[in-house]
N, C-alpha and C positions, 0 to 999 in steps of 0.2 A: 504494500500500500504506500503511495507517495506520501512524503512527509507533510505536504501541504494539506492533504485530506485529514491527516491526523491532527494537523494544526487547528482547523476550524473546530475539530474536536478537542483540541488541546487548550486552545486559548482560553482555553480557558479554564478551566478547572484549577488553575493556579491560585484562584482567589479564595483561599480559606485561611484563616488566621486566628491564632490563640494557642496557648500551651496547656490547656486543661487536659486532664487524663481522658476525658470523654471526647472522641473525635467529632461527634455530632454537635456537642456544645461548642467546640472550636469553630465549626462551620457557621453556627448561629451567631457567634461573636463577630465573625467577619461581616455579616450583613448588618449587624447593629453598630459596629464601630469603624468600619473602613469604607470610605467613599471613593478613594483613589489609591492607586498603587503603581510603583515603578520598580522594575527589576531587570537584571541580566539573566539569561538562561543558557544552559548547555543541554543538548538533546542527543540521545543515543538510541538508535533503533537496532534491536537484535532479533534473530530468528529463533525458532523453537528449540535450538540447540545451544543458544547463548552466543552465537557468532555475531559480531558486529556487522550490520549492513550499511548503516549511514550514521554520520555524526554531523551536527550542525550547532550553531550558536547565534545569539542575537539579543534583542531587548524586547521588553514587554511593558506596556503602559495600559492602565485601566482607569476609567472614570465611570462609576456606576450611575444609571443602571445598564446602559447599552453601548457605551463607547469604549473602544479599545484599539490598540495598535500592537500587533505582534510582528516583529521585523527580524528576518534572518539577515545576518551580516557576513556569515561565513558558513560553508565554503562558497555559497552563492548568495545572491541578493533577491529577496522576496519580501513583500509586505502584505499583511492582511489587516485591513482597517475598517472599523465601524464608527460612524458618527452618530449613531442612534437611529438613523433613518435607512441607510443602505450599507451593505457589506461589500467591500472591494478587495479583490485579490490581484496583486501586481507581481507578475513574474518578469523580472528585468531581462533575463536571458532570452525569454520568448518574445519580449516586447509586447506583452498582452496584459490587459486588465479585464477581469471578469467582475461584473456587478450583479448582485443578487439582493432580493428584499430581505430585511431582517427576519420577518416571520418565517419565510421559507428556509432561510439558512440556519437559524439558531434554535428554533423550537425543537424539542425532543432530541437534542444533541448535548454533549458535555458542555458546550458553550452556554447552555442554559444556566450554568452556575454563575455566570456573570450577572444575570438579572435577578436570580433568587426568587423569593416569594413562594406563594402556594403552588405555582406551576412546576417548581422543582420536584416536589413529591409526586406530581402527576406523571413526570417523565422518568423518574428514577426510583428504584428501591434503594434506600439509604440505611447503612448500618455502621456502627462503630466497629473497628477492626483491631482493637487492642494497641499494644505498644511494640515498636520495633525500631532498632537503630536510634534509640533516644527520642523517638517521635511518636505522637498519637496519630492513629490512622483512621480514615473513613473509607468505606467501600461503597461504590455506587454501581449498580447494574441497571441498564436501560430496560424500561418496560416494553418498548417497541421491539419488533423483530427485525426491522430493516436498517439497523444502525451498522456502522463499520467496526464496532468494537464490542467486546463481551463484558468487560469489567474495567472500572477505573478506580485507582486507589490514590488517596491524598495523604501525604505525610506532613504533619504540622509540628513546628518546633519554635519555642520561644516567641510565640505570638507573630510568626511570619510564615508564609508558605515556604516549604523547603523542597519537597519532592513530589512529583506526580508520576504515576505509572499507568499506562494504558495497554491492555491486551486486546489485539484486534482479532478478526475472524479467521486470519491466516495462521494464527499461532505465534505471531510476532508481538514483541513488547517494546513500547517506546517509553523511555525513562527521561524525565525532564527535571533538572536540578536548578533551583533558583538561587541567585546570589545577589548581594548588594541591594537587598529589598528595602524600599522606602515606603512607609505607610502615609497615606493622606498628603502626598505632595501637591503643590499647586500646579496643575497641568493645563496649559492653554488649549483652547478649542482647536487651534490649528494642528495640534498633535494628532487629532482624530479626523483629519481631512486628507485627501490624497490628490495632489496635483498631477494630472495625467499629461505626459508629454504629447506633442502633436503627432509624432511618428509612431505612436503605440496603438495597436489594434484594441478596440473596445468591444467586448462581448457582453451585451446587456441581457441578463436572464430574468429581469423583473417581469412579472405577469405570466411567466411560463410555469408549467407544472413541475415545481422543484420539490424533491423529496428531502426530508430532514437528514437522511443518511448519506447524501452525496456531497460531503464537504471536501 
């Protein structure tokens, strides 16, 4: 599965914060206490035998409820941006921007964790997953059958998001580690817009029959 698909799935789940023993309580604390977040990330994708398939890194910014910017800076350049109205994926190497509606792109996917609220429990089965590696963990399994992943695990430490693990339907696991996390930074609205160069192809998928699992 391409990293960019895991990404829309990923971008998100990074937003859980608190160091309580109960992972569900940690997740609730995030919604209550954190309106914005900025972090660096390192991402590793492995097959079912633990062999590394891809490695990448970049930055992540979040402004709840619906704005975020997940940007890969190495080994390639890609950006996934939501301004609260539309979702844009910019692949620099392909010189292509894909635009999709927020509802079609984010609902019933892990990115739902960015919005929180009652809809979260409608899309996921959520359970505390104990302690591991000095972190409290939450396990989320999608209620829908047409998602790209089987399970997502969040590791929370010292009131900041630390690790996210995603198991996809091919038996692969993507592990994302967050560093230099800043809580409630003052992020400008411009951080959640995407200026599209004139020579870039734009694929506008709004209004089309988009499925929540096609991230």
